[in-house]
Structures are given as C-alpha cells and as structure tokens.
C-alpha positions as CSV (number, residue, x, y, z in Angstrom):
1,M,233.9,38.7,180.8
2,S,233.9,41.0,183.8
3,N,237.0,42.9,185.0
4,E,237.2,40.6,188.0
5,E,237.4,37.6,185.7
6,D,239.8,39.3,183.3
7,P,242.6,40.7,185.6
8,I,245.1,43.4,184.6
9,L,248.6,42.0,184.0
10,T,252.0,43.8,184.3
11,T,254.6,43.2,181.6
12,T,256.5,41.0,184.0
13,A,253.4,38.9,184.9
14,A,252.5,38.5,181.2
15,A,256.1,37.5,180.5
16,R,256.0,34.8,183.1
17,L,252.8,33.4,181.6
18,L,254.3,33.4,178.1
19,G,257.7,32.1,179.1
20,V,259.6,34.9,177.4
21,A,261.6,37.9,178.6
22,T,259.9,41.0,179.9
23,S,261.6,43.0,177.2
24,T,260.0,40.8,174.6
25,V,256.5,41.4,176.0
26,Q,257.3,45.1,176.2
27,M,258.2,45.1,172.5
28,W,255.0,43.2,171.5
29,M,253.0,45.7,173.5
30,E,254.7,48.8,172.1
31,S,254.1,47.4,168.5
32,G,250.4,46.9,169.2
33,A,250.7,43.1,168.7
34,I,249.5,42.6,172.3
35,A,246.6,44.9,173.2
36,S,247.7,47.1,176.1
37,W,247.7,50.6,177.5
38,K,249.9,52.9,179.5
39,T,249.3,53.9,183.1
40,P,249.7,57.5,184.2
41,G,253.2,56.5,185.3
42,G,254.1,55.3,181.8
43,H,254.0,51.5,182.6
44,R,252.3,49.1,180.1
45,R,249.4,47.0,181.2
46,T,247.3,44.3,179.5
47,R,244.5,42.0,180.4
48,L,244.6,38.2,180.7
49,S,242.1,37.9,177.8
50,A,244.5,39.6,175.4
51,I,247.1,36.9,176.2
52,A,244.6,34.1,176.0
53,R,243.3,35.3,172.7
54,L,246.7,35.2,171.1
55,L,247.4,31.8,172.5
56,D,244.2,30.4,171.0
57,Q,245.4,31.3,167.5
58,A,248.7,29.3,167.8
59,P,248.6,27.0,164.8
60,G,249.4,23.3,164.7
61,N,250.7,21.2,167.6
62,P,251.5,22.7,170.9
63,P,255.0,24.3,170.6
64,A,257.9,23.8,173.0
65,T,257.1,27.0,174.9
66,V,254.1,29.4,175.3
67,G,256.3,32.1,173.9
68,Q,256.7,30.2,170.7
69,A,253.0,30.0,170.4
70,V,252.7,33.7,170.7
71,E,255.4,34.3,168.1
72,A,253.5,32.0,165.7
73,A,250.2,33.8,166.4
74,L,251.7,37.2,165.8
75,S,253.9,36.7,162.8
76,P,253.5,38.3,160.3
77,V,251.4,41.3,161.2
78,S,249.8,42.9,158.1
79,P,250.5,46.7,157.7
80,E,246.7,47.3,157.6
81,F,246.6,46.2,161.3
82,Q,249.2,48.7,162.2
83,P,248.3,52.4,163.0
84,D,248.6,54.9,160.2
85,P,251.2,57.5,161.3
86,A,249.2,60.3,159.7
87,P,245.6,59.1,159.5
88,G,243.1,61.1,157.5
89,Y,240.3,60.0,159.9
90,P,239.7,60.3,163.6
91,V,241.4,57.8,165.9
92,G,241.4,57.1,169.6
93,R,244.4,56.7,171.9
94,E,244.0,52.9,171.8
95,E,244.0,52.6,168.0
96,A,247.1,50.3,168.0
97,E,245.4,48.1,170.6
98,R,242.1,48.2,168.6
99,L,243.9,47.1,165.4
100,A,245.8,44.3,167.2
101,A,242.4,43.1,168.6
102,L,240.9,43.2,165.1
103,A,243.8,41.2,163.7
104,A,243.4,38.7,166.5
105,S,239.7,38.3,165.7
106,Q,240.6,36.9,162.2
107,L,237.3,38.2,160.8
108,V,238.5,40.5,158.1
109,D,238.3,39.0,154.6
110,T,236.4,36.0,155.8
111,A,233.4,34.5,154.0
112,S,229.8,35.7,154.7
113,E,228.2,34.0,157.7
114,N,224.5,33.7,158.4
115,R,224.9,34.6,162.0
116,F,226.0,38.1,160.9
117,D,223.8,38.3,157.8
118,R,220.7,37.8,160.0
119,I,221.7,40.7,162.2
120,V,222.0,43.2,159.3
121,R,218.7,42.0,157.9
122,L,217.0,42.6,161.2
123,A,218.7,46.0,161.7
124,A,217.4,47.1,158.3
125,Q,213.9,45.9,159.1
126,V,213.5,47.2,162.6
127,T,214.8,50.7,161.6
128,G,213.2,50.9,158.2
129,S,216.6,51.5,156.6
130,P,217.5,50.4,153.1
131,I,221.1,49.7,154.1
132,A,222.6,47.9,157.1
133,L,226.2,46.8,157.7
134,V,228.5,45.1,160.1
135,S,231.7,47.0,159.4
136,L,235.3,46.2,160.5
137,L,237.9,49.0,160.5
138,T,241.5,48.3,159.5
139,S,244.0,51.2,159.2
140,T,243.3,51.4,155.4
141,R,239.7,50.3,154.8
142,Q,236.3,49.6,156.2
143,W,235.4,46.0,155.3
144,F,231.9,44.7,155.5
145,K,231.5,41.4,157.2
146,A,227.8,41.5,156.5
147,R,225.7,43.9,154.4
148,V,222.3,44.4,153.0
149,G,221.3,47.1,150.4
150,L,224.9,47.8,149.4
151,E,226.9,46.1,146.6
152,A,230.4,47.3,147.7
153,Q,232.4,45.0,150.0
154,E,234.6,47.7,151.4
155,T,235.5,51.4,151.2
156,P,238.6,53.4,152.1
157,R,239.0,54.1,155.8
158,E,239.0,57.8,155.1
159,W,235.4,57.6,153.9
160,A,234.1,55.7,156.9
161,F,231.4,57.2,159.1
162,C,232.2,54.3,161.3
163,S,235.6,55.8,162.3
164,H,233.5,58.3,164.3
165,A,231.2,55.6,165.6
166,V,233.9,53.4,167.1
167,L,235.0,56.4,169.2
168,A,231.5,56.8,170.6
169,G,230.6,55.3,173.9
170,D,227.2,54.4,172.7
171,V,225.4,55.2,169.4
172,F,226.6,57.7,166.8
173,V,224.0,59.4,164.7
174,V,224.2,61.7,161.7
175,E,220.7,62.9,160.8
176,D,221.6,64.8,157.6
177,A,225.1,64.2,156.3
178,A,224.7,66.8,153.5
179,A,224.3,69.5,156.2
180,D,227.1,68.2,158.5
181,P,230.5,69.8,157.8
182,R,232.3,66.6,158.8
183,F,230.6,64.6,156.1
184,R,229.1,66.8,153.4
185,E,232.1,66.5,151.1
186,N,232.5,62.7,151.7
187,P,232.4,60.7,148.5
188,L,229.7,58.4,150.0
189,V,227.6,61.5,150.4
190,Q,228.4,63.2,147.1
191,G,228.1,59.9,145.2
192,D,226.6,56.4,145.7
193,P,225.1,55.4,148.0
194,K,224.3,59.1,148.7
195,I,224.2,58.8,152.4
196,R,222.1,61.3,154.3
197,F,221.2,59.4,157.5
198,Y,223.7,57.2,159.5
199,A,223.4,55.5,162.9
200,G,226.2,53.2,164.1
201,V,226.8,51.3,167.4
202,P,230.3,49.9,168.2
203,V,230.7,46.1,168.0
204,R,233.2,45.1,170.7
205,D,235.3,42.0,171.5
206,A,235.6,40.4,174.9
207,A,238.2,43.0,176.1
208,G,235.9,45.9,175.1
209,Q,237.8,46.9,171.9
210,A,235.6,48.4,169.2
211,L,236.4,46.3,166.1
212,G,233.8,48.0,164.0
213,T,230.1,48.8,164.1
214,L,226.6,47.7,163.3
215,C,225.2,50.6,161.3
216,V,222.1,51.6,159.3
217,I,222.1,54.1,156.5
218,D,219.3,55.9,154.6
219,R,219.3,58.1,151.5
220,E,217.0,60.6,153.2
221,P,217.5,62.8,156.3
222,R,215.7,61.3,159.3
223,K,215.7,60.4,162.9
224,L,215.3,57.1,164.8
225,R,212.5,56.6,167.3
226,G,213.5,55.5,170.7
227,T,212.3,51.9,170.1
228,E,214.3,51.8,166.8
229,L,217.4,53.1,168.6
230,Q,217.1,50.5,171.3
231,A,216.7,47.7,168.8
232,L,219.8,48.8,167.0
233,K,221.8,48.8,170.3
234,D,220.4,45.3,171.1
235,L,221.4,43.9,167.8
236,A,224.9,45.5,168.1
237,D,225.2,43.6,171.4
238,I,224.2,40.4,169.7
239,A,226.9,41.1,167.0
240,S,229.4,41.6,169.7
241,E,228.5,38.3,171.3
242,E,229.0,36.6,167.9
243,V,232.4,38.2,167.5
244,R,233.4,36.7,170.9
245,K,232.4,33.2,169.9
246,K,235.2,32.8,167.4
C-alpha cells in the first residue's frame, strides 16, 4: 500500500474513526498498542492501515461501537510485545510500534505453513546455505516461523543477529562472526550452530514495520555473490507479501 493509499491520521482523526475519546487513542498510541510515531512537535501520528489492522482482529460479532472492537483486539497485550525497558540488544526508536505490529500480525507461535517453508527452502538453495530462517522478534525471543537446517524453534532475543538486521534499511551481512566484536562472544557463535556467516533482510508488514527477517546462515566465513544477494532480497519481499495476506 502506497502512502497515498494509507494516509497519516492525527489522534483526533483516529478517535473519530474508532468512536472513542482522543485521550483513549493517545493512551493506546503511547502504550504501543496502536503503531504510531511522534512528529518533531511532539504530536502522535498513525496511519489508516494501523487502525484497519486492529479492527480486522475484532473477534465475534460486530460490537456496538468501533471502539469496543479495538478494545477487544488489544486486550490483553502480552509482555513480550511490550518494549524491554533495558534491552540487551539494539533497538530502533519505533520498537514499541514494531512490537505492536508484530502482535497484530498474530504470527508468533502459529503452526508451520508451507507458504513460508518454501521460502526458506529456496533461500537455502539459492545461496548454498545450510540454514535458512524466517524469524520474528518479540521483546524476549526470536521465534522461527519457518526454518531449515536448524532444530531450535527459538532463541533468546539477546542472541539474535536479526536484531541488527531489522534496523538495516536493506540487507545485513556478517561475513565472519568469530572475527566481529559484536558477535564473537555470542552463544550461537561459541556453540551450536556455530554461526560464522549471516545475511538477513527485513520482512515487513503493510505499514513497513520490520517484524523479523529472512536470513541465511553458514558455519564457514563467506560472502554472497551479487545474484545470491538479489535472490535473498526477492525472497524476503515474497515473505513480506505473505505476511500481509493474513
């Protein structure tokens, strides 16, 4: 969805759409329940897609008001979808909004799906990598929606190379983790799966929030050729399209 199709909303405009008080919308935005950002003047803004995404999750029959639908969709919010006040990993300024978007996706802890499994199989094949993952990052863990070449279903967020990758505008590459001061003491480098090479591309929702990554991993230092790198980016775009399908 382009920015023209997904207009920016003020708190007042969002409140009118939801049928609730502006102060209620402000509270939801400040808590991260509604994805938003602050303008240079300190005012909260959101996009229409953020409101629509929440409304789509309202369970059961249509409630008496739109505001009740939002309340139903937002309650309760798990602590792992709320920002860590003292994270042991890098985060961006929009971490609260990113976590709210991840919660809204309802992908974490869901069953495996062939649409994502095919993507990781292809990513491993086109890059010649023994491990490929679609990872999703909560505030406490990285959970793998799809994986090939790795038994673990999740790892602590503090260990996640993908925490760096979601902050990248494009692809994030570590050619030799054992020689990189950011990662050489990481348990995933020191122990299984003994990561040496990593390349990850953000997987984004319709509003552009990076929910996680498509990444490939090798146990030997290496580089990706230009064609391999482009293939990884293309597959990450396909994974993003699948995320948006619901």
